[in-house]
C-alpha positions, -999 to +999 in steps of 0.1 A: -526-065-375-488-066-378-464-046-356-454-025-387-491-017-394-497-006-359-467+018-361-480+032-393-514+038-379-500+056-349-481+080-371-494+106-393-486+109-430-461+137-421-443+114-397-456+131-366-475+111-340-512+116-343-515+122-305-494+153-310-516+168-337-546+190-327-580+175-332-592+202-356-561+196-378-568+159-380-605+164-388-598+190-415-574+166-433-591+135-448-558+116-448-551+122-411-587+115-402-584+082-421-552+074-402-569+082-369-601+062-378-580+032-388-568+029-352-602+019-340-613-017-336-645-029-353-668-046-329-702-062-333-731-076-314-766-091-318-791-066-305-820-074-282-841-074-313-820-101-329-802-079-355-764-079-362-748-044-358-713-030-358-695-001-342-659+013-339-642+011-305-614+032-291-597+024-258-579+048-235-544+042-222-557+034-187-587+012-179-613+008-164-626+041-177-660+057-182-675+052-216-690+074-243-714+063-270-710+085-301-738+089-327-729+101-361-743+130-382-766+124-411-736+115-432-732+082-414-703+066-395-675+083-413-639+090-404-648+123-386-669+105-360-644+077-357-617+103-351-639+118-323-640+084-307-602+082-308-601+117-293-624+107-264-600+077-258-571+102-257-591+121-230-594+089-209-627+075-221-638+043-238-652+057-270-677+037-291-689+052-324-721+034-334-735+029-369-772+035-375-769+032-413-757-004-416-723+006-430-736+031-455-720+066-457-731+095-478-709+121-495-737+144-507-766+162-489-791+143-510-775+110-501-774+119-464-810+130-465-820+097-480-801+076-455-815+096-426-850+092-439-847+055-442-838+050-406-864+028-387-869+044-353-876+011-335-845-005-350-823+025-342-835+025-306-829-013-304-793-007-317-785+021-292-800+005-262-781-027-270-748-008-273-754+011-241-759-022-223-728-035-239-707-006-227-721-009-192-707-045-191-675-039-210-644-051-192-626-018-200-655+003-187-663+017-153-700+011-157-708+048-164-720+057-199-727+090-216-742+096-251-729+122-274-743+130-309-741+156-336-769+168-360-790+136-367-769+120-339-776+148-315-813+140-316-805+103-312-783+110-283-814+123-265-836+095-278-811+069-265-810+085-231-848+085-230-849+048-240-824+035-215-807+050-184-773+067-189-753+090-167-751+121-190-763+132-224-746+157-248-764+171-278-748+190-306-774+209-327-798+179-327-835+176-327-849+180-292-887+185-297-898+159-272-927+163-247-922+164-209-938+130-206-910+114-227-883+132-208-895+117-174-873+087-180-841+106-182-817+095-155-788+120-160-782+156-169-783+170-204-759+194-221-768+211-254-748+230-279-768+251-304-762+277-331-780+311-334-780+309-372-794+274-373-827+275-391-838+240-381-826+234-346-836+269-336-844+289-305-881+281-306-874+243-306-847+246-279-868+269-258-897+244-259-873+216-250-860+236-220-896+242-208-904+205-212-873+195-192-883+219-165-918+205-164-903+170-162-880+181-134-849+173-154-815+191-156-804+208-188-777+233-197-779+249-231-751+269-248-756+291-278-729+300-303-729+328-329-725+302-356-745+279-379-756+242-379-726+218-379-702+245-365-682+218-347-673+198-379-639+209-393-646+190-425-676+211-434-681+246-447-698+259-416-670+251-392-663+277-365-630+270-349-633+292-318-668+280-310-660+244-316-631+246-292-653+261-265-680+236-270-655+207-268-640+220-236-675+223-221-683+188-232-652+174-215-658+194-183-694+181-182-685+145-188-657+148-163-681+160-137-707+132-142-687+103-154-653+106-137-664+117-103 
């Protein structure tokens, strides 16, 4: 990349540095989200299962730093999730946004549903475990890793942490109906963000998860917001700015406690 291109990527379309623009503003503007996403480096690896996979990497100003593995919503690895990786880097983390759809991104609910339904669980687990191992060994990392996911990715944030040891797990309105026997392998605490109006990831599911975590002797902190599914996504119609800000602050405090200590 040329020096001119780098300068262009570091500056918004309005001529204001992206670092000076609030996260919600960037995510709500497709052009700004694209500019932020374009700052990331595409990286790839061969998984333990022998498959070639890619992800988007964002590095903080100072390293070594703790690392965060981000898992996308049912839409796929789009500019929103890449922007979140850039934001984690701005907060002092190595952010890695992984791709469980092999480069495909949906722009309609039907398309997203089809992509989500086509995911092979064994392959997705292989991908996530391989990326966690990669982050633990990355020269810019401190060796500490957290998983963070939204919607489809929220469930896979938990699945990844069950499959391989990590230091912390964050779930945004993701599927958590796992039995206590599965949760025994968790090595770090879990933080969950859920919405009272969510008809799928509802209080019955989350209550069962909390009971299973207690039975497994594992630590979980759940937060409820008077909002709907995907309330933390500024590019969607269910975005709740106030609740999204609170959830983000809680996420940063949680990760700071368990990754930066």
